[in-house]
Backbone as CSV, one residue per row, in Angstrom:
resi,resn,N_x,N_y,N_z,CA_x,CA_y,CA_z,C_x,C_y,C_z
1,MET,91.613,-141.298,117.424,90.945,-140.569,116.535,89.524,-141.103,116.547
2,ILE,88.501,-140.204,116.539,87.080,-140.679,116.676,86.906,-141.048,115.151
3,VAL,86.360,-142.175,114.774,85.948,-142.679,113.538,84.460,-142.511,113.335
4,CYS,83.597,-142.917,114.275,82.170,-142.899,114.232,81.619,-141.992,115.367
5,VAL,81.306,-140.859,115.103,80.740,-139.832,116.098,79.510,-140.377,116.701
6,CYS,78.557,-140.806,115.719,77.329,-141.267,116.206,77.416,-142.461,117.244
7,ARG,78.228,-143.281,117.094,78.414,-144.530,117.948,79.713,-144.482,118.896
8,ARG,80.318,-143.258,118.822,81.442,-143.176,119.679,82.518,-144.265,119.638
9,LEU,82.884,-144.577,118.311,83.906,-145.513,118.063,85.161,-144.799,117.536
10,ASN,86.145,-145.128,118.261,87.499,-144.588,117.934,88.287,-145.539,117.035
11,SER,89.359,-145.087,116.652,90.246,-145.845,115.793,90.669,-147.244,116.576
12,ALA,90.942,-147.183,117.833,91.334,-148.282,118.521,90.248,-149.454,118.616
13,LYS,89.006,-148.913,118.702,87.815,-149.906,118.742,87.645,-150.520,117.342
14,VAL,87.827,-149.738,116.360,87.653,-150.238,114.938,88.815,-151.194,114.567
15,SER,89.969,-150.867,115.043,90.996,-151.814,114.868,90.929,-153.188,115.627
16,ALA,90.350,-153.075,116.890,90.066,-154.283,117.563,89.038,-155.144,116.869
17,ALA,88.032,-154.445,116.291,87.062,-155.243,115.535,87.616,-155.969,114.302
18,ILE,88.509,-155.241,113.537,89.179,-155.807,112.449,89.990,-156.902,112.822
19,SER,90.827,-156.868,113.968,91.705,-157.786,114.294,90.814,-159.085,114.828
20,GLY,89.590,-158.837,115.178,88.796,-159.895,115.677,88.029,-160.600,114.490
21,GLY,88.300,-160.117,113.275,87.666,-160.765,112.085,86.690,-159.963,111.382
22,ALA,86.363,-158.741,111.737,85.441,-158.019,110.968,85.930,-157.611,109.538
23,ARG,85.216,-157.892,108.537,85.852,-157.643,107.182,85.007,-156.713,106.366
24,THR,83.827,-156.067,107.000,83.066,-155.108,106.366,82.765,-154.061,107.323
25,PRO,82.406,-152.785,106.967,81.988,-151.730,107.976,80.896,-152.143,108.815
26,ALA,79.862,-152.760,108.334,78.767,-153.167,109.167,79.226,-154.226,110.256
27,CYS,80.175,-155.176,109.838,80.711,-156.128,110.831,81.455,-155.529,111.911
28,VAL,82.198,-154.338,111.605,82.864,-153.591,112.686,81.878,-152.959,113.632
29,LEU,80.792,-152.531,113.155,79.912,-151.848,114.199,79.151,-152.955,114.968
30,ALA,78.853,-154.055,114.283,78.196,-155.275,114.853,79.054,-155.909,115.995
31,HIS,80.332,-155.785,115.733,81.291,-156.321,116.811,81.115,-155.604,118.043
32,HIS,80.727,-154.384,117.990,80.600,-153.497,119.189,79.025,-153.466,119.560
33,GLY,78.181,-154.187,118.991,76.834,-154.223,119.244,76.035,-152.885,118.734
34,GLU,76.584,-152.343,117.635,75.971,-151.153,117.120,75.563,-151.372,115.700
35,ARG,74.751,-150.368,115.160,74.445,-150.369,113.770,74.711,-148.927,113.193
36,PHE,74.801,-148.831,111.955,74.895,-147.422,111.430,73.827,-146.483,111.734
37,ASN,74.126,-145.290,111.941,73.200,-144.156,112.070,73.110,-143.287,110.824
38,CYS,74.279,-142.386,110.720,74.247,-141.662,109.465,75.056,-142.174,108.351
39,GLY,76.075,-143.077,108.695,76.744,-143.709,107.620,77.972,-143.054,107.160
40,ARG,78.288,-141.876,107.705,79.465,-141.161,107.251,80.872,-141.718,107.543
41,CYS,80.740,-142.624,108.495,82.023,-143.373,108.767,82.310,-144.784,107.911
42,ARG,81.429,-144.902,107.191,81.488,-146.315,106.309,82.796,-146.213,105.535
43,GLU,83.080,-145.178,104.791,84.360,-145.030,103.926,85.590,-145.214,104.720
44,THR,85.577,-144.443,105.888,86.766,-144.485,106.748,87.001,-145.838,107.289
45,ILE,86.040,-146.480,107.813,86.095,-147.799,108.235,86.474,-148.843,107.142
46,ALA,85.985,-148.748,105.959,86.392,-149.580,104.734,87.852,-149.313,104.426
47,ASP,88.287,-148.178,104.562,89.742,-147.884,104.229,90.693,-148.531,105.324
48,MET,90.204,-148.521,106.574,91.002,-149.106,107.708,90.948,-150.588,107.483
49,ILE,89.883,-151.190,107.022,89.955,-152.642,106.707,90.979,-152.946,105.655
50,GLY,90.781,-152.204,104.587,91.754,-152.359,103.472,93.233,-152.205,103.867
51,ASP,93.529,-151.202,104.785,94.835,-151.039,105.234,95.307,-152.259,106.040
52,ASN,94.401,-152.885,106.776,94.806,-153.971,107.776,94.648,-155.291,107.167
53,ARG,94.364,-155.424,105.783,94.100,-156.736,105.174,95.460,-157.545,105.133
54,PRO,95.511,-158.681,105.644,96.832,-159.593,105.622,97.202,-159.647,104.154
55,ALA,98.572,-159.743,103.992,99.193,-159.873,102.668,98.681,-161.244,102.030
56,THR,98.301,-162.220,102.860,97.867,-163.629,102.303,96.399,-163.560,101.746
57,GLU,95.729,-162.557,102.052,94.353,-162.408,101.481,94.454,-161.701,100.116
58,THR,93.979,-162.335,99.065,94.020,-161.907,97.753,92.654,-161.438,97.373
59,GLU,92.506,-160.386,96.516,91.312,-159.882,96.052,90.706,-160.873,95.029
60,GLN,89.368,-161.217,95.148,88.701,-162.091,94.216,88.369,-161.146,92.981
61,PRO,88.557,-161.723,91.853,88.124,-160.910,90.686,86.644,-160.804,90.537
62,VAL,86.242,-159.587,90.167,84.854,-159.326,90.088,84.331,-159.928,88.772
63,LEU,83.209,-160.749,88.767,82.785,-161.326,87.622,81.564,-160.741,87.129
64,ALA,81.429,-160.278,85.890,80.429,-159.463,85.416,79.722,-160.341,84.230
65,ALA,78.395,-160.322,84.154,77.697,-161.053,83.076,77.880,-160.328,81.784
66,ALA,78.119,-160.940,80.716,78.211,-160.350,79.317,76.858,-159.887,78.875
67,GLU,76.870,-158.765,78.315,75.539,-158.201,77.837,75.053,-159.017,76.618
């Protein structure tokens, strides 16, 4: 499946970047020497990163300043 039409990245290339340690959509593109063009693929890549997150990684709580 094509994930990023602008940069011709398919799901195999995105998965390879994630396996290589990419933890953000920008890092996935950087892994392949690319940068975002239109950005429509960001959400799909982020979902793929979330789906491939190891069970040992835990979400860090978001801390917000009190008003």
